[in-house]
C-alpha positions as CSV (number, residue, x, y, z in Angstrom):
1,X,-9.3,24.1,37.2
2,X,-11.1,23.1,34.0
3,X,-14.3,25.0,33.2
4,X,-17.6,23.3,32.7
5,X,-17.5,24.1,28.9
6,X,-14.1,22.3,28.6
7,X,-15.5,19.2,30.3
8,X,-18.6,19.1,28.2
9,X,-16.5,19.6,25.0
10,X,-14.1,16.8,26.0
11,X,-17.0,14.4,26.8
12,X,-18.6,15.2,23.5
13,X,-15.4,14.6,21.5
14,X,-14.9,11.2,23.3
15,X,-18.5,10.2,22.6
16,X,-18.3,11.2,19.0
17,X,-15.0,9.4,18.5
18,X,-16.3,6.2,20.1
19,X,-19.5,6.4,18.0
20,X,-17.5,6.8,14.8
21,X,-15.3,3.8,15.8
22,X,-18.4,1.7,16.4
23,X,-19.8,2.7,13.0
24,X,-16.6,2.0,11.1
25,X,-15.6,-1.2,13.0
26,X,-18.6,-2.7,14.8
27,X,-16.6,-5.8,15.9
28,X,-13.7,-5.9,18.3
29,X,-11.4,-8.7,19.5
30,X,-12.9,-11.0,22.2
31,X,-11.6,-10.0,25.6
32,X,-11.3,-13.5,26.9
33,X,-9.3,-15.1,24.1
34,X,-7.8,-11.8,22.8
35,X,-9.1,-12.5,19.2
36,X,-7.5,-16.0,18.9
37,X,-10.8,-17.8,19.1
38,X,-9.3,-20.4,21.4
39,X,-6.9,-20.7,24.3
40,X,-3.4,-20.8,22.9
41,X,-1.0,-23.2,24.6
42,X,2.7,-24.0,24.1
43,X,4.0,-27.5,23.7
44,X,7.0,-28.8,25.4
45,X,9.1,-27.7,22.4
46,X,7.8,-24.2,22.6
47,X,5.5,-24.4,19.6
48,X,2.1,-22.7,19.8
49,X,-0.9,-25.0,19.8
50,X,-4.5,-24.2,19.6
51,X,-6.6,-25.3,22.6
52,X,-10.3,-25.6,22.9
53,X,-12.7,-23.0,21.5
54,X,-13.5,-19.9,23.5
55,X,-16.9,-20.1,25.1
56,X,-17.5,-16.4,25.1
57,X,-17.2,-15.9,21.3
58,X,-17.8,-19.5,20.1
59,X,-14.4,-19.6,18.5
60,X,-14.8,-16.6,16.2
61,X,-12.5,-14.3,18.2
62,X,-14.8,-11.3,17.6
63,X,-17.4,-9.5,19.7
64,X,-19.9,-6.8,19.1
65,X,-18.8,-3.5,20.7
66,X,-21.0,-2.0,23.4
67,X,-21.7,1.2,21.4
68,X,-22.8,-0.8,18.3
69,X,-25.0,-3.0,20.5
70,X,-26.7,0.2,21.9
71,X,-27.1,1.5,18.4
72,X,-28.7,-1.8,17.2
73,X,-31.2,-1.6,20.2
74,X,-32.1,2.0,19.4
75,X,-32.7,1.2,15.7
76,X,-34.8,-1.8,16.6
77,X,-36.9,0.3,19.0
78,X,-37.3,3.0,16.4
79,X,-38.5,0.5,13.8
80,X,-41.0,-1.1,16.2
81,X,-42.4,2.3,17.1
82,X,-43.0,3.2,13.4
83,X,-45.3,0.3,12.8
């Protein structure tokens, strides 16, 4: 059975890894359109065709990661507290 120290260390490493990912790459692919920006369809001949724009990402195909969103909120609160 894993000790408490091992669990805390594992959780800390996962948190720091995700934090560094969010600082290096704050945007990820949209989960609904998978980064395409629109629904991709195939024609009768099998060719890919772009459909209507994704409503979730407004056709950009990118989203702000949850960790980066939390960081932005913390920075905004810190700046408001300083004034």
